[in-house]
N, CA, C and O atoms as a GROMACS GRO file, in nm:
protein
  580
    1UNK      N    1 -13.832  -3.651  -3.781
    1UNK     CA    2 -13.726  -3.683  -3.688
    1UNK      C    3 -13.720  -3.576  -3.580
    1UNK      O    4 -13.729  -3.456  -3.608
    2UNK      N    5 -13.705  -3.620  -3.458
    2UNK     CA    6 -13.701  -3.529  -3.345
    2UNK      C    7 -13.565  -3.464  -3.329
    2UNK      O    8 -13.462  -3.526  -3.358
    3UNK      N    9 -13.563  -3.339  -3.283
    3UNK     CA   10 -13.437  -3.269  -3.259
    3UNK      C   11 -13.385  -3.290  -3.117
    3UNK      O   12 -13.276  -3.243  -3.085
    4UNK      N   13 -13.460  -3.360  -3.032
    4UNK     CA   14 -13.414  -3.383  -2.896
    4UNK      C   15 -13.354  -3.521  -2.886
    4UNK      O   16 -13.409  -3.620  -2.936
    5UNK      N   17 -13.240  -3.527  -2.820
    5UNK     CA   18 -13.177  -3.658  -2.805
    5UNK      C   19 -13.229  -3.727  -2.681
    5UNK      O   20 -13.276  -3.663  -2.587
    6UNK      N   21 -13.220  -3.857  -2.682
    6UNK     CA   22 -13.260  -3.938  -2.568
    6UNK      C   23 -13.158  -3.920  -2.457
    6UNK      O   24 -13.038  -3.908  -2.483
    7UNK      N   25 -13.204  -3.917  -2.334
    7UNK     CA   26 -13.116  -3.908  -2.218
    7UNK      C   27 -13.014  -4.023  -2.223
    7UNK      O   28 -13.052  -4.138  -2.245
    8UNK      N   29 -12.887  -3.992  -2.201
    8UNK     CA   30 -12.780  -4.092  -2.211
    8UNK      C   31 -12.800  -4.206  -2.112
    8UNK      O   32 -12.768  -4.321  -2.143
    9UNK      N   33 -12.851  -4.178  -1.993
    9UNK     CA   34 -12.876  -4.284  -1.894
    9UNK      C   35 -12.983  -4.381  -1.944
    9UNK      O   36 -12.973  -4.502  -1.922
   10UNK      N   37 -13.084  -4.330  -2.012
   10UNK     CA   38 -13.188  -4.415  -2.069
   10UNK      C   39 -13.130  -4.504  -2.178
   10UNK      O   40 -13.161  -4.623  -2.184
   11UNK      N   41 -13.046  -4.446  -2.263
   11UNK     CA   42 -12.984  -4.524  -2.370
   11UNK      C   43 -12.892  -4.630  -2.310
   11UNK      O   44 -12.893  -4.745  -2.355
   12UNK      N   45 -12.813  -4.593  -2.211
   12UNK     CA   46 -12.722  -4.687  -2.147
   12UNK      C   47 -12.799  -4.805  -2.088
   12UNK      O   48 -12.756  -4.920  -2.102
   13UNK      N   49 -12.910  -4.778  -2.024
   13UNK     CA   50 -12.993  -4.884  -1.966
   13UNK      C   51 -13.049  -4.976  -2.074
   13UNK      O   52 -13.049  -5.098  -2.060
   14UNK      N   53 -13.096  -4.916  -2.184
   14UNK     CA   54 -13.149  -4.994  -2.296
   14UNK      C   55 -13.040  -5.083  -2.357
   14UNK      O   56 -13.064  -5.200  -2.386
   15UNK      N   57 -12.919  -5.026  -2.376
   15UNK     CA   58 -12.808  -5.102  -2.431
   15UNK      C   59 -12.770  -5.217  -2.338
   15UNK      O   60 -12.746  -5.328  -2.383
   16UNK      N   61 -12.766  -5.190  -2.208
   16UNK     CA   62 -12.735  -5.296  -2.113
   16UNK      C   63 -12.836  -5.410  -2.123
   16UNK      O   64 -12.798  -5.527  -2.121
   17UNK      N   65 -12.963  -5.377  -2.133
   17UNK     CA   66 -13.066  -5.479  -2.148
   17UNK      C   67 -13.045  -5.564  -2.272
   17UNK      O   68 -13.059  -5.686  -2.268
   18UNK      N   69 -13.012  -5.499  -2.383
   18UNK     CA   70 -12.988  -5.573  -2.508
   18UNK      C   71 -12.864  -5.660  -2.495
   18UNK      O   72 -12.863  -5.774  -2.544
   19UNK      N   73 -12.758  -5.609  -2.432
   19UNK     CA   74 -12.635  -5.686  -2.417
   19UNK      C   75 -12.656  -5.810  -2.331
   19UNK      O   76 -12.597  -5.915  -2.359
   20UNK      N   77 -12.738  -5.800  -2.227
   20UNK     CA   78 -12.762  -5.917  -2.142
   20UNK      C   79 -12.840  -6.025  -2.216
   20UNK      O   80 -12.835  -6.142  -2.179
   21UNK      N   81 -12.913  -5.988  -2.321
   21UNK     CA   82 -12.979  -6.088  -2.406
   21UNK      C   83 -12.878  -6.164  -2.490
   21UNK      O   84 -12.901  -6.278  -2.529
   22UNK      N   85 -12.764  -6.100  -2.519
   22UNK     CA   86 -12.659  -6.164  -2.599
   22UNK      C   87 -12.580  -6.262  -2.514
   22UNK      O   88 -12.544  -6.370  -2.561
   23UNK      N   89 -12.552  -6.226  -2.388
   23UNK     CA   90 -12.474  -6.313  -2.301
   23UNK      C   91 -12.434  -6.241  -2.173
   23UNK      O   92 -12.489  -6.136  -2.140
   24UNK      N   93 -12.339  -6.299  -2.103
   24UNK     CA   94 -12.293  -6.244  -1.975
   24UNK      C   95 -12.205  -6.121  -2.000
   24UNK      O   96 -12.107  -6.128  -2.074
   25UNK      N   97 -12.241  -6.011  -1.936
   25UNK     CA   98 -12.172  -5.884  -1.956
   25UNK      C   99 -12.138  -5.826  -1.820
   25UNK      O  100 -12.220  -5.830  -1.728
   26UNK      N  101 -12.016  -5.771  -1.806
   26UNK     CA  102 -11.981  -5.701  -1.683
   26UNK      C  103 -11.994  -5.551  -1.706
   26UNK      O  104 -11.987  -5.503  -1.819
   27UNK      N  105 -12.013  -5.478  -1.597
   27UNK     CA  106 -12.023  -5.333  -1.602
   27UNK      C  107 -11.922  -5.276  -1.503
   27UNK      O  108 -11.922  -5.314  -1.386
   28UNK      N  109 -11.836  -5.185  -1.550
   28UNK     CA  110 -11.737  -5.126  -1.460
   28UNK      C  111 -11.797  -5.003  -1.390
   28UNK      O  112 -11.912  -4.967  -1.414
   29UNK      N  113 -11.718  -4.940  -1.303
   29UNK     CA  114 -11.767  -4.827  -1.223
   29UNK      C  115 -11.808  -4.707  -1.307
   29UNK      O  116 -11.885  -4.623  -1.262
   30UNK      N  117 -11.756  -4.698  -1.431
   30UNK     CA  118 -11.790  -4.587  -1.520
   30UNK      C  119 -11.908  -4.618  -1.612
   30UNK      O  120 -11.946  -4.536  -1.695
   31UNK      N  121 -11.967  -4.738  -1.595
   31UNK     CA  122 -12.080  -4.776  -1.678
   31UNK      C  123 -12.042  -4.836  -1.812
   31UNK      O  124 -12.127  -4.848  -1.900
   32UNK      N  125 -11.916  -4.873  -1.829
   32UNK     CA  126 -11.872  -4.936  -1.953
   32UNK      C  127 -11.897  -5.086  -1.943
   32UNK      O  128 -11.865  -5.148  -1.841
   33UNK      N  129 -11.953  -5.144  -2.047
   33UNK     CA  130 -11.985  -5.287  -2.052
   33UNK      C  131 -11.870  -5.361  -2.118
   33UNK      O  132 -11.799  -5.305  -2.201
   34UNK      N  133 -11.853  -5.490  -2.082
   34UNK     CA  134 -11.752  -5.571  -2.150
   34UNK      C  135 -11.782  -5.719  -2.133
   34UNK      O  136 -11.856  -5.759  -2.043
   35UNK      N  137 -11.724  -5.799  -2.222
   35UNK     CA  138 -11.732  -5.944  -2.213
   35UNK      C  139 -11.611  -6.004  -2.285
   35UNK      O  140 -11.556  -5.944  -2.377
   36UNK      N  141 -11.572  -6.122  -2.241
   36UNK     CA  142 -11.459  -6.193  -2.302
   36UNK      C  143 -11.506  -6.264  -2.428
   36UNK      O  144 -11.620  -6.310  -2.436
   37UNK      N  145 -11.417  -6.271  -2.525
   37UNK     CA  146 -11.444  -6.345  -2.648
   37UNK      C  147 -11.312  -6.401  -2.698
   37UNK      O  148 -11.231  -6.328  -2.754
   38UNK      N  149 -11.290  -6.530  -2.679
   38UNK     CA  150 -11.165  -6.592  -2.721
   38UNK      C  151 -11.047  -6.530  -2.650
   38UNK      O  152 -11.042  -6.527  -2.527
   39UNK      N  153 -10.951  -6.479  -2.727
   39UNK     CA  154 -10.831  -6.420  -2.669
   39UNK      C  155 -10.841  -6.270  -2.649
   39UNK      O  156 -10.741  -6.204  -2.619
   40UNK      N  157 -10.960  -6.216  -2.664
   40UNK     CA  158 -10.977  -6.071  -2.648
   40UNK      C  159 -11.094  -6.040  -2.555
   40UNK      O  160 -11.159  -6.130  -2.502
   41UNK      N  161 -11.118  -5.914  -2.536
   41UNK     CA  162 -11.232  -5.866  -2.458
   41UNK      C  163 -11.295  -5.752  -2.536
   41UNK      O  164 -11.224  -5.668  -2.591
   42UNK      N  165 -11.426  -5.750  -2.542
   42UNK     CA  166 -11.499  -5.647  -2.614
   42UNK      C  167 -11.557  -5.549  -2.514
   42UNK      O  168 -11.616  -5.589  -2.413
   43UNK      N  169 -11.539  -5.420  -2.541
   43UNK     CA  170 -11.588  -5.313  -2.455
   43UNK      C  171 -11.694  -5.234  -2.530
   43UNK      O  172 -11.681  -5.207  -2.649
   44UNK      N  173 -11.799  -5.197  -2.458
   44UNK     CA  174 -11.909  -5.121  -2.517
   44UNK      C  175 -11.939  -5.004  -2.423
   44UNK      O  176 -11.961  -5.023  -2.304
   45UNK      N  177 -11.938  -4.884  -2.479
   45UNK     CA  178 -11.972  -4.768  -2.397
   45UNK      C  179 -12.070  -4.680  -2.473
   45UNK      O  180 -12.069  -4.673  -2.596
   46UNK      N  181 -12.155  -4.613  -2.397
   46UNK     CA  182 -12.250  -4.519  -2.453
   46UNK      C  183 -12.202  -4.380  -2.416
   46UNK      O  184 -12.180  -4.350  -2.298
   47UNK      N  185 -12.184  -4.295  -2.516
   47UNK     CA  186 -12.133  -4.160  -2.491
   47UNK      C  187 -12.222  -4.056  -2.557
   47UNK      O  188 -12.284  -4.082  -2.661
   48UNK      N  189 -12.228  -3.940  -2.496
   48UNK     CA  190 -12.301  -3.828  -2.554
   48UNK      C  191 -12.213  -3.760  -2.657
   48UNK      O  192 -12.093  -3.740  -2.634
   49UNK      N  193 -12.272  -3.726  -2.770
   49UNK     CA  194 -12.199  -3.653  -2.874
   49UNK      C  195 -12.292  -3.550  -2.935
   49UNK      O  196 -12.385  -3.584  -3.007
   50UNK      N  197 -12.265  -3.424  -2.905
   50UNK     CA  198 -12.344  -3.312  -2.956
   50UNK      C  199 -12.493  -3.336  -2.940
   50UNK      O  200 -12.542  -3.335  -2.827
   51UNK      N  201 -12.566  -3.358  -3.046
   51UNK     CA  202 -12.712  -3.371  -3.037
   51UNK      C  203 -12.760  -3.515  -3.040
   51UNK      O  204 -12.880  -3.539  -3.059
   52UNK      N  205 -12.671  -3.612  -3.022
   52UNK     CA  206 -12.712  -3.752  -3.021
   52UNK      C  207 -12.616  -3.833  -2.935
   52UNK      O  208 -12.511  -3.784  -2.892
   53UNK      N  209 -12.653  -3.957  -2.910
   53UNK     CA  210 -12.571  -4.050  -2.834
   53UNK      C  211 -12.510  -4.153  -2.927
   53UNK      O  212 -12.566  -4.183  -3.033
   54UNK      N  213 -12.395  -4.206  -2.888
   54UNK     CA  214 -12.321  -4.301  -2.970
   54UNK      C  215 -12.285  -4.422  -2.886
   54UNK      O  216 -12.251  -4.409  -2.769
   55UNK      N  217 -12.293  -4.540  -2.947
   55UNK     CA  218 -12.241  -4.662  -2.886
   55UNK      C  219 -12.106  -4.689  -2.951
   55UNK      O  220 -12.096  -4.704  -3.073
   56UNK      N  221 -12.003  -4.695  -2.869
   56UNK     CA  222 -11.869  -4.726  -2.918
   56UNK      C  223 -11.837  -4.869  -2.876
   56UNK      O  224 -11.842  -4.902  -2.757
   57UNK      N  225 -11.806  -4.952  -2.973
   57UNK     CA  226 -11.770  -5.092  -2.949
   57UNK      C  227 -11.625  -5.108  -2.992
   57UNK      O  228 -11.590  -5.075  -3.105
   58UNK      N  229 -11.541  -5.158  -2.902
   58UNK     CA  230 -11.401  -5.174  -2.938
   58UNK      C  231 -11.340  -5.293  -2.865
   58UNK      O  232 -11.390  -5.338  -2.762
   59UNK      N  233 -11.231  -5.341  -2.921
   59UNK     CA  234 -11.156  -5.450  -2.860
   59UNK      C  235 -11.007  -5.422  -2.874
   59UNK      O  236 -10.960  -5.386  -2.982
   60UNK      N  237 -10.933  -5.440  -2.765
   60UNK     CA  238 -10.787  -5.428  -2.776
   60UNK      C  239 -10.735  -5.542  -2.862
   60UNK      O  240 -10.768  -5.659  -2.839
   61UNK      N  241 -10.655  -5.510  -2.961
   61UNK     CA  242 -10.598  -5.612  -3.048
   61UNK      C  243 -10.460  -5.651  -2.997
   61UNK      O  244 -10.433  -5.769  -2.973
   62UNK      N  245 -10.373  -5.553  -2.980
   62UNK     CA  246 -10.238  -5.577  -2.930
   62UNK      C  247 -10.195  -5.464  -2.838
   62UNK      O  248 -10.236  -5.349  -2.856
   63UNK      N  249 -10.114  -5.498  -2.740
   63UNK     CA  250 -10.051  -5.399  -2.654
   63UNK      C  251  -9.902  -5.431  -2.649
   63UNK      O  252  -9.861  -5.542  -2.682
   64UNK      N  253  -9.826  -5.336  -2.609
   64UNK     CA  254  -9.680  -5.351  -2.602
   64UNK      C  255  -9.620  -5.398  -2.734
   64UNK      O  256  -9.527  -5.479  -2.737
   65UNK      N  257  -9.676  -5.348  -2.843
   65UNK     CA  258  -9.627  -5.384  -2.976
   65UNK      C  259  -9.511  -5.291  -3.013
   65UNK      O  260  -9.523  -5.170  -2.998
   66UNK      N  261  -9.400  -5.347  -3.060
   66UNK     CA  262  -9.290  -5.260  -3.105
   66UNK      C  263  -9.336  -5.174  -3.223
   66UNK      O  264  -9.394  -5.225  -3.319
   67UNK      N  265  -9.308  -5.046  -3.215
   67UNK     CA  266  -9.352  -4.952  -3.320
   67UNK      C  267  -9.246  -4.945  -3.429
   67UNK      O  268  -9.170  -4.848  -3.439
   68UNK      N  269  -9.242  -5.049  -3.510
   68UNK     CA  270  -9.147  -5.057  -3.620
   68UNK      C  271  -9.206  -4.990  -3.744
   68UNK      O  272  -9.328  -4.972  -3.753
   69UNK      N  273  -9.121  -4.954  -3.839
   69UNK     CA  274  -9.174  -4.898  -3.965
   69UNK      C  275  -9.273  -4.992  -4.034
   69UNK      O  276  -9.371  -4.947  -4.091
   70UNK      N  277  -9.248  -5.124  -4.028
   70UNK     CA  278  -9.338  -5.217  -4.096
   70UNK      C  279  -9.475  -5.224  -4.026
   70UNK      O  280  -9.577  -5.243  -4.091
   71UNK      N  281  -9.475  -5.209  -3.893
   71UNK     CA  282  -9.602  -5.208  -3.820
   71UNK      C  283  -9.680  -5.080  -3.851
   71UNK      O  284  -9.800  -5.085  -3.878
   72UNK      N  285  -9.613  -4.965  -3.848
   72UNK     CA  286  -9.678  -4.839  -3.885
   72UNK      C  287  -9.736  -4.849  -4.027
   72UNK      O  288  -9.849  -4.806  -4.051
   73UNK      N  289  -9.659  -4.905  -4.118
   73UNK     CA  290  -9.705  -4.918  -4.256
   73UNK      C  291  -9.829  -5.007  -4.263
   73UNK      O  292  -9.925  -4.976  -4.334
   74UNK      N  293  -9.827  -5.118  -4.190
   74UNK     CA  294  -9.943  -5.208  -4.190
   74UNK      C  295 -10.069  -5.134  -4.143
   74UNK      O  296 -10.173  -5.141  -4.208
   75UNK      N  297 -10.058  -5.066  -4.030
   75UNK     CA  298 -10.174  -4.995  -3.976
   75UNK      C  299 -10.221  -4.887  -4.073
   75UNK      O  300 -10.341  -4.872  -4.095
   76UNK      N  301 -10.128  -4.813  -4.130
   76UNK     CA  302 -10.165  -4.706  -4.222
   76UNK      C  303 -10.236  -4.760  -4.347
   76UNK      O  304 -10.330  -4.698  -4.396
   77UNK      N  305 -10.192  -4.873  -4.397
   77UNK     CA  306 -10.247  -4.926  -4.521
   77UNK      C  307 -10.369  -5.016  -4.501
   77UNK      O  308 -10.443  -5.043  -4.596
   78UNK      N  309 -10.391  -5.062  -4.377
   78UNK     CA  310 -10.500  -5.158  -4.354
   78UNK      C  311 -10.602  -5.114  -4.251
   78UNK      O  312 -10.694  -5.190  -4.219
   79UNK      N  313 -10.590  -4.994  -4.198
   79UNK     CA  314 -10.681  -4.947  -4.092
   79UNK      C  315 -10.827  -4.952  -4.133
   79UNK      O  316 -10.914  -4.978  -4.050
   80UNK      N  317 -10.855  -4.925  -4.259
   80UNK     CA  318 -10.995  -4.920  -4.304
   80UNK      C  319 -11.031  -5.034  -4.399
   80UNK      O  320 -11.116  -5.017  -4.486
   81UNK      N  321 -10.967  -5.150  -4.384
   81UNK     CA  322 -10.998  -5.267  -4.466
   81UNK      C  323 -11.129  -5.335  -4.430
   81UNK      O  324 -11.172  -5.428  -4.499
   82UNK      N  325 -11.193  -5.292  -4.324
   82UNK     CA  326 -11.306  -5.364  -4.268
   82UNK      C  327 -11.438  -5.291  -4.295
   82UNK      O  328 -11.443  -5.168  -4.294
   83UNK      N  329 -11.543  -5.367  -4.320
   83UNK     CA  330 -11.674  -5.309  -4.344
   83UNK      C  331 -11.728  -5.246  -4.216
   83UNK      O  332 -11.781  -5.135  -4.218
   84UNK      N  333 -11.714  -5.317  -4.105
   84UNK     CA  334 -11.762  -5.268  -3.976
   84UNK      C  335 -11.644  -5.248  -3.884
   84UNK      O  336 -11.599  -5.343  -3.819
   85UNK      N  337 -11.592  -5.127  -3.876
   85UNK     CA  338 -11.485  -5.096  -3.784
   85UNK      C  339 -11.356  -5.061  -3.852
   85UNK      O  340 -11.342  -5.069  -3.974
   86UNK      N  341 -11.260  -5.021  -3.769
   86UNK     CA  342 -11.130  -4.983  -3.820
   86UNK      C  343 -11.025  -5.003  -3.712
   86UNK      O  344 -11.057  -5.014  -3.593
   87UNK      N  345 -10.901  -5.007  -3.753
   87UNK     CA  346 -10.789  -5.015  -3.660
   87UNK      C  347 -10.750  -4.875  -3.616
   87UNK      O  348 -10.755  -4.780  -3.695
   88UNK      N  349 -10.711  -4.861  -3.489
   88UNK     CA  350 -10.662  -4.734  -3.437
   88UNK      C  351 -10.542  -4.764  -3.348
   88UNK      O  352 -10.546  -4.853  -3.263
   89UNK      N  353 -10.435  -4.689  -3.367
   89UNK     CA  354 -10.310  -4.711  -3.296
   89UNK      C  355 -10.277  -4.593  -3.207
   89UNK      O  356 -10.288  -4.478  -3.248
   90UNK      N  357 -10.237  -4.623  -3.084
   90UNK     CA  358 -10.191  -4.521  -2.990
   90UNK      C  359 -10.048  -4.554  -2.948
   90UNK      O  360 -10.012  -4.671  -2.933
   91UNK      N  361  -9.969  -4.450  -2.930
   91UNK     CA  362  -9.833  -4.469  -2.878
   91UNK      C  363  -9.839  -4.452  -2.727
   91UNK      O  364  -9.886  -4.350  -2.677
   92UNK      N  365  -9.790  -4.551  -2.655
   92UNK     CA  366  -9.794  -4.549  -2.510
   92UNK      C  367  -9.670  -4.478  -2.454
   92UNK      O  368  -9.573  -4.454  -2.527
   93UNK      N  369  -9.675  -4.444  -2.326
   93UNK     CA  370  -9.564  -4.372  -2.263
   93UNK      C  371  -9.433  -4.450  -2.268
   93UNK      O  372  -9.325  -4.391  -2.269
   94UNK      N  373  -9.442  -4.584  -2.270
   94UNK     CA  374  -9.320  -4.665  -2.274
   94UNK      C  375  -9.264  -4.680  -2.417
   94UNK      O  376  -9.166  -4.750  -2.438
   95UNK      N  377  -9.327  -4.613  -2.514
   95UNK     CA  378  -9.278  -4.616  -2.652
   95UNK      C  379  -9.331  -4.731  -2.735
   95UNK      O  380  -9.294  -4.745  -2.852
   96UNK      N  381  -9.418  -4.815  -2.677
   96UNK     CA  382  -9.477  -4.924  -2.754
   96UNK      C  383  -9.615  -4.882  -2.803
   96UNK      O  384  -9.666  -4.776  -2.768
   97UNK      N  385  -9.674  -4.967  -2.886
   97UNK     CA  386  -9.804  -4.938  -2.942
   97UNK      C  387  -9.917  -5.012  -2.875
   97UNK      O  388  -9.899  -5.121  -2.820
   98UNK      N  389 -10.035  -4.951  -2.881
   98UNK     CA  390 -10.160  -5.012  -2.833
   98UNK      C  391 -10.258  -5.003  -2.949
   98UNK      O  392 -10.300  -4.894  -2.988
   99UNK      N  393 -10.294  -5.119  -3.004
   99UNK     CA  394 -10.378  -5.126  -3.123
   99UNK      C  395 -10.518  -5.174  -3.084
   99UNK      O  396 -10.532  -5.276  -3.016
  100UNK      N  397 -10.619  -5.101  -3.127
  100UNK     CA  398 -10.757  -5.143  -3.103
  100UNK      C  399 -10.832  -5.154  -3.236
  100UNK      O  400 -10.793  -5.095  -3.336
  101UNK      N  401 -10.938  -5.231  -3.232
  101UNK     CA  402 -11.032  -5.239  -3.342
  101UNK      C  403 -11.162  -5.182  -3.290
  101UNK      O  404 -11.213  -5.230  -3.188
  102UNK      N  405 -11.218  -5.081  -3.356
  102UNK     CA  406 -11.332  -5.009  -3.302
  102UNK      C  407 -11.439  -4.981  -3.407
  102UNK      O  408 -11.411  -4.972  -3.527
  103UNK      N  409 -11.562  -4.969  -3.359
  103UNK     CA  410 -11.676  -4.938  -3.445
  103UNK      C  411 -11.776  -4.856  -3.364
  103UNK      O  412 -11.804  -4.891  -3.249
  104UNK      N  413 -11.829  -4.749  -3.420
  104UNK     CA  414 -11.927  -4.664  -3.352
  104UNK      C  415 -12.057  -4.660  -3.430
  104UNK      O  416 -12.057  -4.656  -3.553
  105UNK      N  417 -12.168  -4.660  -3.356
  105UNK     CA  418 -12.300  -4.652  -3.418
  105UNK      C  419 -12.387  -4.556  -3.339
  105UNK      O  420 -12.367  -4.535  -3.219
  106UNK      N  421 -12.484  -4.497  -3.407
  106UNK     CA  422 -12.578  -4.408  -3.340
  106UNK      C  423 -12.662  -4.489  -3.241
  106UNK      O  424 -12.700  -4.603  -3.270
  107UNK      N  425 -12.689  -4.431  -3.126
  107UNK     CA  426 -12.751  -4.507  -3.017
  107UNK      C  427 -12.897  -4.476  -2.991
  107UNK      O  428 -12.968  -4.562  -2.939
  108UNK      N  429 -12.944  -4.358  -3.024
  108UNK     CA  430 -13.077  -4.316  -2.981
  108UNK      C  431 -13.191  -4.403  -3.035
  108UNK      O  432 -13.294  -4.418  -2.968
  109UNK      N  433 -13.174  -4.461  -3.153
  109UNK     CA  434 -13.279  -4.544  -3.213
  109UNK      C  435 -13.228  -4.684  -3.242
  109UNK      O  436 -13.279  -4.753  -3.330
  110UNK      N  437 -13.127  -4.725  -3.168
  110UNK     CA  438 -13.062  -4.854  -3.186
  110UNK      C  439 -13.156  -4.968  -3.150
  110UNK      O  440 -13.226  -4.962  -3.050
  111UNK      N  441 -13.156  -5.073  -3.234
  111UNK     CA  442 -13.234  -5.191  -3.201
  111UNK      C  443 -13.142  -5.309  -3.171
  111UNK      O  444 -13.021  -5.303  -3.194
  112UNK      N  445 -13.201  -5.416  -3.120
  112UNK     CA  446 -13.124  -5.532  -3.077
  112UNK      C  447 -13.038  -5.590  -3.189
  112UNK      O  448 -12.919  -5.616  -3.170
  113UNK      N  449 -13.098  -5.609  -3.304
  113UNK     CA  450 -13.026  -5.674  -3.415
  113UNK      C  451 -12.903  -5.594  -3.458
  113UNK      O  452 -12.797  -5.651  -3.483
  114UNK      N  453 -12.918  -5.462  -3.466
  114UNK     CA  454 -12.804  -5.378  -3.505
  114UNK      C  455 -12.692  -5.385  -3.401
  114UNK      O  456 -12.575  -5.399  -3.437
  115UNK      N  457 -12.727  -5.377  -3.274
  115UNK     CA  458 -12.625  -5.387  -3.169
  115UNK      C  459 -12.561  -5.524  -3.168
  115UNK      O  460 -12.439  -5.536  -3.157
  116UNK      N  461 -12.642  -5.628  -3.179
  116UNK     CA  462 -12.591  -5.765  -3.180
  116UNK      C  463 -12.491  -5.787  -3.294
  116UNK      O  464 -12.385  -5.845  -3.272
  117UNK      N  465 -12.523  -5.740  -3.412
  117UNK     CA  466 -12.432  -5.757  -3.526
  117UNK      C  467 -12.306  -5.674  -3.511
  117UNK      O  468 -12.198  -5.720  -3.548
  118UNK      N  469 -12.317  -5.553  -3.459
  118UNK     CA  470 -12.199  -5.468  -3.439
  118UNK      C  471 -12.104  -5.530  -3.337
  118UNK      O  472 -11.983  -5.538  -3.360
  119UNK      N  473 -12.159  -5.575  -3.225
  119UNK     CA  474 -12.078  -5.638  -3.121
  119UNK      C  475 -12.015  -5.766  -3.174
  119UNK      O  476 -11.897  -5.793  -3.149
  120UNK      N  477 -12.092  -5.845  -3.247
  120UNK     CA  478 -12.040  -5.970  -3.304
  120UNK      C  479 -11.929  -5.946  -3.405
  120UNK      O  480 -11.830  -6.019  -3.406
  121UNK      N  481 -11.945  -5.844  -3.488
  121UNK     CA  482 -11.842  -5.813  -3.588
  121UNK      C  483 -11.712  -5.770  -3.521
  121UNK      O  484 -11.604  -5.814  -3.562
  122UNK      N  485 -11.721  -5.685  -3.420
  122UNK     CA  486 -11.600  -5.640  -3.351
  122UNK      C  487 -11.536  -5.757  -3.277
  122UNK      O  488 -11.414  -5.773  -3.281
  123UNK      N  489 -11.616  -5.838  -3.210
  123UNK     CA  490 -11.562  -5.952  -3.135
  123UNK      C  491 -11.490  -6.051  -3.226
  123UNK      O  492 -11.377  -6.090  -3.197
  124UNK      N  493 -11.555  -6.091  -3.335
  124UNK     CA  494 -11.493  -6.192  -3.422
  124UNK      C  495 -11.370  -6.137  -3.494
  124UNK      O  496 -11.272  -6.208  -3.513
  125UNK      N  497 -11.375  -6.011  -3.535
  125UNK     CA  498 -11.259  -5.951  -3.601
  125UNK      C  499 -11.143  -5.941  -3.505
  125UNK      O  500 -11.031  -5.981  -3.538
  126UNK      N  501 -11.168  -5.888  -3.385
  126UNK     CA  502 -11.061  -5.875  -3.286
  126UNK      C  503 -10.999  -6.007  -3.249
  126UNK      O  504 -10.877  -6.018  -3.238
  127UNK      N  505 -11.083  -6.110  -3.229
  127UNK     CA  506 -11.032  -6.241  -3.190
  127UNK      C  507 -10.952  -6.308  -3.302
  127UNK      O  508 -10.867  -6.392  -3.274
  128UNK      N  509 -10.979  -6.272  -3.425
  128UNK     CA  510 -10.904  -6.327  -3.538
  128UNK      C  511 -10.774  -6.253  -3.562
  128UNK      O  512 -10.668  -6.315  -3.574
  129UNK      N  513 -10.781  -6.120  -3.568
  129UNK     CA  514 -10.661  -6.046  -3.607
  129UNK      C  515 -10.558  -6.033  -3.496
  129UNK      O  516 -10.441  -6.008  -3.524
  130UNK      N  517 -10.599  -6.051  -3.370
  130UNK     CA  518 -10.498  -6.040  -3.264
  130UNK      C  519 -10.394  -6.151  -3.277
  130UNK      O  520 -10.275  -6.126  -3.257
  131UNK      N  521 -10.437  -6.272  -3.311
  131UNK     CA  522 -10.342  -6.382  -3.330
  131UNK      C  523 -10.254  -6.358  -3.453
  131UNK      O  524 -10.132  -6.377  -3.447
  132UNK      N  525 -10.315  -6.316  -3.563
  132UNK     CA  526 -10.241  -6.292  -3.686
  132UNK      C  527 -10.137  -6.181  -3.670
  132UNK      O  528 -10.021  -6.197  -3.710
  133UNK      N  529 -10.178  -6.070  -3.611
  133UNK     CA  530 -10.087  -5.956  -3.598
  133UNK      C  531  -9.980  -5.979  -3.491
  133UNK      O  532  -9.869  -5.928  -3.503
  134UNK      N  533 -10.012  -6.055  -3.387
  134UNK     CA  534  -9.910  -6.089  -3.288
  134UNK      C  535  -9.801  -6.173  -3.353
  134UNK      O  536  -9.682  -6.149  -3.329
  135UNK      N  537  -9.840  -6.270  -3.435
  135UNK     CA  538  -9.741  -6.354  -3.503
  135UNK      C  539  -9.655  -6.272  -3.600
  135UNK      O  540  -9.537  -6.300  -3.617
  136UNK      N  541  -9.714  -6.171  -3.660
  136UNK     CA  542  -9.644  -6.090  -3.760
  136UNK      C  543  -9.559  -5.979  -3.698
  136UNK      O  544  -9.450  -5.951  -3.747
  137UNK      N  545  -9.608  -5.914  -3.589
  137UNK     CA  546  -9.541  -5.794  -3.537
  137UNK      C  547  -9.500  -5.803  -3.390
  137UNK      O  548  -9.429  -5.715  -3.341
  138UNK      N  549  -9.542  -5.907  -3.318
  138UNK     CA  550  -9.509  -5.916  -3.176
  138UNK      C  551  -9.614  -5.846  -3.092
  138UNK      O  552  -9.723  -5.816  -3.139
  139UNK      N  553  -9.579  -5.820  -2.968
  139UNK     CA  554  -9.674  -5.759  -2.875
  139UNK      C  555  -9.753  -5.864  -2.800
  139UNK      O  556  -9.725  -5.984  -2.809
  140UNK      N  557  -9.852  -5.818  -2.727
  140UNK     CA  558  -9.935  -5.908  -2.646
  140UNK      C  559 -10.082  -5.885  -2.677
  140UNK      O  560 -10.126  -5.772  -2.697
  141UNK      N  561 -10.156  -5.995  -2.680
  141UNK     CA  562 -10.301  -5.988  -2.695
  141UNK      C  563 -10.362  -5.947  -2.561
  141UNK      O  564 -10.291  -5.946  -2.460
  142UNK      N  565 -10.488  -5.915  -2.558
  142UNK     CA  566 -10.554  -5.872  -2.435
  142UNK      C  567 -10.538  -5.976  -2.324
  142UNK      O  568 -10.508  -5.942  -2.210
  143UNK      N  569 -10.558  -6.103  -2.357
  143UNK     CA  570 -10.556  -6.209  -2.256
  143UNK      C  571 -10.416  -6.255  -2.219
  143UNK      O  572 -10.401  -6.334  -2.126
  144UNK      N  573 -10.314  -6.209  -2.289
  144UNK     CA  574 -10.177  -6.251  -2.257
  144UNK      C  575 -10.130  -6.184  -2.128
  144UNK      O  576 -10.163  -6.068  -2.103
  145UNK      N  577 -10.053  -6.258  -2.047
  145UNK     CA  578 -10.002  -6.196  -1.922
  145UNK      C  579  -9.903  -6.085  -1.950
  145UNK      O  580  -9.851  -6.024  -1.856
   0.00000   0.00000   0.00000
């Protein structure tokens, strides 16, 4: 195994190529990729981390969610219920919550099948749980106005 990491721009280009094989993908000014899936949107970014690069795949599950004790308890007890990914909660300046579902994988030796499955797992999980958790705790899904 080599001790030198692949240049992040090279990895980003390779990831973009693989993503376009999956479907239509947009790229923002910072080089972050995304695509819509049902009621959510999946974001993919390539970041440098110490001696290797990482692909972070995430989807917003809920925003403007009331931070009730029952919601905190749900996130605390179910954040790691998933084989691929986990829930992460942030408190916003307005006092509401922003919940994402995220999964990270090593990028330097990433192949198409691994990326395809990671993106698919995050997309399908996010599109399923956003409806369930909105009904249970309130808030808005990514696609909600």
